[in-house]
Short mmCIF file of the C-alpha atoms (twelve columns), coordinates in Angstrom:
data_MODEL
# 
_entry.id   MODEL 
# 
loop_
_atom_site.group_PDB 
_atom_site.id 
_atom_site.type_symbol 
_atom_site.label_atom_id 
_atom_site.label_alt_id 
_atom_site.label_comp_id 
_atom_site.label_asym_id 
_atom_site.label_seq_id 
_atom_site.Cartn_x 
_atom_site.Cartn_y 
_atom_site.Cartn_z 
_atom_site.pdbx_PDB_model_num 
ATOM 1   C CA . GLN A 1   20.761 54.268 -70.199 1 
ATOM 2   C CA . VAL A 2   24.475 55.401 -70.421 1 
ATOM 3   C CA . GLN A 3   27.239 52.475 -70.352 1 
ATOM 4   C CA . LEU A 4   30.919 53.379 -70.098 1 
ATOM 5   C CA . VAL A 5   34.044 51.545 -71.017 1 
ATOM 6   C CA . GLU A 6   37.245 52.470 -69.536 1 
ATOM 7   C CA . SER A 7   40.257 51.673 -71.065 1 
ATOM 8   C CA . GLY A 8   44.478 52.561 -70.935 1 
ATOM 9   C CA . GLY A 9   45.139 51.540 -67.015 1 
ATOM 10  C CA . GLY A 10  48.338 49.421 -66.611 1 
ATOM 11  C CA . LEU A 11  51.675 49.665 -65.128 1 
ATOM 12  C CA . VAL A 12  53.893 52.576 -65.442 1 
ATOM 13  C CA . GLN A 13  56.647 54.106 -63.320 1 
ATOM 14  C CA . ALA A 14  56.607 57.146 -60.962 1 
ATOM 15  C CA . GLY A 15  57.088 60.117 -63.166 1 
ATOM 16  C CA . GLY A 16  55.608 58.729 -66.224 1 
ATOM 17  C CA . SER A 17  52.290 59.224 -68.076 1 
ATOM 18  C CA . LEU A 18  48.990 57.202 -69.088 1 
ATOM 19  C CA . ARG A 19  46.204 58.109 -71.024 1 
ATOM 20  C CA . LEU A 20  42.447 56.616 -69.652 1 
ATOM 21  C CA . SER A 21  39.698 56.649 -72.149 1 
ATOM 22  C CA . CYS A 22  35.895 56.392 -71.539 1 
ATOM 23  C CA . VAL A 23  33.774 55.585 -74.146 1 
ATOM 24  C CA . ALA A 24  29.931 56.037 -73.658 1 
ATOM 25  C CA . SER A 25  27.122 54.176 -75.531 1 
ATOM 26  C CA . VAL A 26  24.310 56.429 -74.856 1 
ATOM 27  C CA . ARG A 27  22.019 58.576 -77.626 1 
ATOM 28  C CA . THR A 28  22.405 61.815 -76.398 1 
ATOM 29  C CA . PHE A 29  26.519 62.120 -75.350 1 
ATOM 30  C CA . THR A 30  26.192 65.621 -75.271 1 
ATOM 31  C CA . ARG A 31  23.747 66.132 -72.791 1 
ATOM 32  C CA . VAL A 32  25.931 63.975 -70.216 1 
ATOM 33  C CA . ALA A 33  28.707 65.040 -67.782 1 
ATOM 34  C CA . ILE A 34  31.811 62.645 -67.530 1 
ATOM 35  C CA . GLY A 35  33.711 62.289 -64.740 1 
ATOM 36  C CA . TRP A 36  36.992 60.300 -63.179 1 
ATOM 37  C CA . PHE A 37  37.202 58.354 -60.109 1 
ATOM 38  C CA . ARG A 38  39.447 56.544 -58.017 1 
ATOM 39  C CA . GLN A 39  39.388 54.244 -55.320 1 
ATOM 40  C CA . ALA A 40  43.081 52.885 -54.167 1 
ATOM 41  C CA . PRO A 41  43.294 49.871 -52.265 1 
ATOM 42  C CA . GLY A 42  41.604 49.925 -48.752 1 
ATOM 43  C CA . LYS A 43  39.875 53.071 -49.304 1 
ATOM 44  C CA . GLU A 44  36.972 54.974 -50.179 1 
ATOM 45  C CA . ARG A 45  36.413 55.908 -53.849 1 
ATOM 46  C CA . ILE A 46  37.192 59.772 -54.002 1 
ATOM 47  C CA . PHE A 47  36.546 62.175 -57.222 1 
ATOM 48  C CA . VAL A 48  39.245 63.198 -59.379 1 
ATOM 49  C CA . ALA A 49  38.256 65.079 -62.326 1 
ATOM 50  C CA . SER A 50  35.223 65.728 -64.365 1 
ATOM 51  C CA . ILE A 51  34.401 67.632 -67.530 1 
ATOM 52  C CA . SER A 52  30.427 69.165 -68.606 1 
ATOM 53  C CA . TRP A 53  28.603 68.181 -71.494 1 
ATOM 54  C CA . SER A 54  29.789 71.200 -73.612 1 
ATOM 55  C CA . GLY A 55  33.495 70.755 -72.568 1 
ATOM 56  C CA . GLY A 56  33.567 74.556 -71.446 1 
ATOM 57  C CA . GLN A 57  33.754 73.459 -67.565 1 
ATOM 58  C CA . ALA A 58  36.060 71.404 -65.909 1 
ATOM 59  C CA . ASN A 59  36.974 70.269 -62.501 1 
ATOM 60  C CA . TYR A 60  39.744 68.450 -60.483 1 
ATOM 61  C CA . ALA A 61  40.684 66.984 -57.238 1 
ATOM 62  C CA . ASP A 62  43.631 69.682 -55.840 1 
ATOM 63  C CA . SER A 63  45.876 66.371 -55.851 1 
ATOM 64  C CA . VAL A 64  45.540 65.824 -59.549 1 
ATOM 65  C CA . LYS A 65  45.858 69.474 -60.585 1 
ATOM 66  C CA . VAL A 66  48.208 70.824 -63.052 1 
ATOM 67  C CA . ARG A 67  49.168 66.698 -63.486 1 
ATOM 68  C CA . PHE A 68  45.990 65.260 -65.030 1 
ATOM 69  C CA . THR A 69  43.993 66.730 -68.349 1 
ATOM 70  C CA . ILE A 70  40.364 65.731 -68.958 1 
ATOM 71  C CA . SER A 71  38.942 66.223 -72.100 1 
ATOM 72  C CA . ARG A 72  36.027 65.261 -74.646 1 
ATOM 73  C CA . ASP A 73  35.428 64.655 -77.793 1 
ATOM 74  C CA . ASN A 74  31.738 64.618 -78.765 1 
ATOM 75  C CA . THR A 75  31.839 63.324 -81.997 1 
ATOM 76  C CA . LYS A 76  33.743 60.325 -80.909 1 
ATOM 77  C CA . ASN A 77  31.553 59.847 -77.823 1 
ATOM 78  C CA . THR A 78  34.712 59.868 -75.764 1 
ATOM 79  C CA . VAL A 79  36.338 61.181 -72.863 1 
ATOM 80  C CA . GLU A 80  40.346 60.983 -71.623 1 
ATOM 81  C CA . LEU A 81  42.168 61.621 -68.965 1 
ATOM 82  C CA . GLN A 82  46.303 62.534 -69.618 1 
ATOM 83  C CA . MET A 83  48.032 61.741 -66.256 1 
ATOM 84  C CA . ASN A 84  51.391 62.917 -66.175 1 
ATOM 85  C CA . SER A 85  53.944 62.894 -63.347 1 
ATOM 86  C CA . LEU A 86  52.290 59.987 -62.154 1 
ATOM 87  C CA . LEU A 87  52.993 59.163 -58.483 1 
ATOM 88  C CA . PRO A 88  52.585 55.696 -56.551 1 
ATOM 89  C CA . GLU A 89  49.681 57.170 -54.288 1 
ATOM 90  C CA . ASP A 90  48.087 57.623 -57.795 1 
ATOM 91  C CA . THR A 91  47.636 53.813 -57.845 1 
ATOM 92  C CA . ALA A 92  44.281 52.897 -57.877 1 
ATOM 93  C CA . VAL A 93  41.112 51.637 -60.188 1 
ATOM 94  C CA . TYR A 94  39.862 54.553 -61.844 1 
ATOM 95  C CA . TYR A 95  36.087 54.674 -62.862 1 
ATOM 96  C CA . CYS A 96  34.592 56.639 -65.722 1 
ATOM 97  C CA . ALA A 97  31.077 57.883 -64.603 1 
ATOM 98  C CA . ALA A 98  28.184 60.062 -66.024 1 
ATOM 99  C CA . ASP A 99  25.216 62.297 -65.056 1 
ATOM 100 C CA . ALA A 100 23.056 64.495 -66.854 1 
ATOM 101 C CA . ARG A 101 23.664 66.963 -63.680 1 
ATOM 102 C CA . TYR A 102 27.034 68.405 -63.465 1 
ATOM 103 C CA . GLN A 103 26.822 69.006 -59.704 1 
ATOM 104 C CA . TRP A 104 25.752 65.408 -58.810 1 
ATOM 105 C CA . LEU A 105 28.678 64.069 -60.632 1 
ATOM 106 C CA . VAL A 106 31.241 66.335 -58.919 1 
ATOM 107 C CA . SER A 107 29.789 65.550 -55.727 1 
ATOM 108 C CA . GLY A 108 30.182 61.776 -56.232 1 
ATOM 109 C CA . ARG A 109 26.819 60.723 -56.917 1 
ATOM 110 C CA . PRO A 110 26.540 60.161 -60.442 1 
ATOM 111 C CA . THR A 111 24.186 57.321 -61.809 1 
ATOM 112 C CA . TYR A 112 26.109 55.730 -64.456 1 
ATOM 113 C CA . TRP A 113 29.522 53.943 -63.671 1 
ATOM 114 C CA . GLY A 114 31.960 52.113 -65.626 1 
ATOM 115 C CA . GLN A 115 33.463 48.673 -64.566 1 
ATOM 116 C CA . GLY A 116 37.162 50.667 -63.995 1 
ATOM 117 C CA . THR A 117 40.629 50.172 -64.877 1 
ATOM 118 C CA . PRO A 118 43.443 49.680 -62.793 1 
ATOM 119 C CA . VAL A 119 46.278 51.932 -62.688 1 
ATOM 120 C CA . THR A 120 49.741 51.244 -60.710 1 
ATOM 121 C CA . VAL A 121 52.659 53.454 -60.464 1 
ATOM 122 C CA . SER A 122 55.674 52.059 -59.466 1 
ATOM 123 C CA . SER A 123 58.355 53.683 -57.072 1 
# 
């Protein structure tokens, strides 16, 4: 069983930055891949970024490449999403997700989800 708790969301002006954190309660954190997804009002939840259990592989949605960076600290069971140059269209609830199978995570079918943290980018 994996429990995920997100934090770091909030209100920021366009062009600003936020850092989201996801802390996982799992005995074998080093064996799960972690990803971030987001759901904007009235839209479907979509993939944002993911990182493999070792940190050696990371993937990003085209819309956030260059602006967002995902990283993990396996000593703290934590994954962070650094979001720079934020745009109003980045406004969404951001969810942390986990799965032992990296491809399932990237394809949007992770087994475990957090409760989400809202991000609002004002223009």
